[in-house]
C-alpha positions as CSV (number, residue, x, y, z in Angstrom):
1,X,0.4,0.0,-0.2
2,X,1.0,4.0,-0.9
3,X,2.3,5.2,2.3
4,X,1.4,9.2,0.4
5,X,-1.6,9.8,2.4
6,X,-1.9,13.2,0.9
7,X,-5.8,13.7,0.9
8,X,-6.6,13.4,-2.5
9,X,-4.4,10.1,-2.6
10,X,-6.5,9.7,0.2
11,X,-9.8,9.9,-2.0
12,X,-8.8,8.0,-4.7
13,X,-7.3,5.0,-2.7
14,X,-10.9,5.1,-1.0
15,X,-13.7,5.8,-3.9
16,X,-11.5,2.8,-5.3
17,X,-12.5,0.7,-3.1
18,X,-16.1,2.0,-3.3
19,X,-15.5,1.2,-7.2
20,X,-14.5,-2.8,-6.0
21,X,-18.1,-3.6,-3.9
22,X,-20.5,-1.1,-5.7
23,X,-21.8,-4.4,-7.3
24,X,-22.2,-5.4,-3.9
25,X,-25.6,-3.0,-3.5
26,X,-25.7,-0.2,-1.4
27,X,-26.1,-1.7,1.9
28,X,-22.9,-4.7,1.9
29,X,-20.7,-1.8,-0.8
30,X,-20.7,0.3,2.5
31,X,-20.3,-2.4,5.0
32,X,-17.5,-3.4,2.2
33,X,-16.4,-0.9,2.2
34,X,-16.0,-0.1,6.2
35,X,-14.9,-3.1,6.8
36,X,-12.2,-3.2,4.4
37,X,-10.6,0.6,5.4
38,X,-10.7,-0.9,8.5
39,X,-8.9,-3.8,8.7
40,X,-6.4,-2.8,6.3
41,X,-6.0,1.3,6.9
42,X,-4.0,2.2,9.5
43,X,-5.3,4.7,12.2
44,X,-3.9,7.2,11.0
45,X,-5.3,7.3,7.9
46,X,-8.6,6.0,8.7
47,X,-8.5,9.6,11.1
48,X,-7.1,11.3,7.7
49,X,-10.2,10.0,5.6
50,X,-12.7,11.2,8.2
51,X,-11.6,14.2,8.6
52,X,-11.5,14.8,5.2
53,X,-15.0,14.0,5.2
54,X,-15.6,16.3,8.1
55,X,-14.2,19.2,6.4
56,X,-17.0,18.4,3.7
57,X,-15.9,15.5,2.1
58,X,-15.1,17.2,-1.4
59,X,-14.4,13.9,-4.1
60,X,-15.4,10.4,-2.2
61,X,-17.9,8.5,-3.8
62,X,-21.3,8.6,-1.9
63,X,-21.4,4.9,-1.2
64,X,-18.1,5.5,0.3
65,X,-19.1,9.2,2.0
66,X,-21.2,6.6,3.5
67,X,-19.2,4.5,5.0
68,X,-16.8,6.9,6.1
69,X,-19.2,8.0,8.4
70,X,-19.8,4.3,9.5
71,X,-15.9,5.1,10.7
72,X,-16.9,8.0,12.2
73,X,-19.4,7.1,14.1
74,X,-17.2,4.5,15.7
75,X,-14.9,6.1,16.7
76,X,-17.3,8.4,18.1
77,X,-18.3,5.4,20.5
78,X,-15.1,3.8,21.3
79,X,-12.6,4.6,23.7
80,X,-9.9,6.5,23.0
81,X,-6.6,4.8,21.9
82,X,-3.5,5.3,21.0
83,X,-2.1,5.3,18.2
84,X,0.1,1.4,17.4
85,X,0.5,2.4,14.3
86,X,4.0,2.6,14.3
87,X,5.2,1.3,17.6
88,X,8.6,3.4,19.4
89,X,10.1,0.5,20.5
90,X,12.0,-1.6,17.6
91,X,11.1,-5.3,16.3
92,X,13.0,-8.1,18.2
93,X,15.3,-9.5,15.5
94,X,15.2,-13.4,15.7
95,X,18.0,-14.9,14.8
96,X,17.8,-18.6,12.9
97,X,20.2,-21.0,15.6
């Protein structure tokens, strides 16, 4: 996955995901998009796309808007958790014996 998380790139990526799920029908598509963003996007990217929606969501396709709205609702319902997508502790190195 690209690490370019500019709003323009995030919008493009989210809309591409939306195009994949569109043939599944409205409800399944919205759920599928939201599920995909939750599973495969790090918290920092999800936060940026939710922020973009809060600022008007320009460029987001309608199904993607609804999916991101679902993410926003889940974020406000859950207690604040730290973003652990980047750990300040180094990954342990395993040496072959």
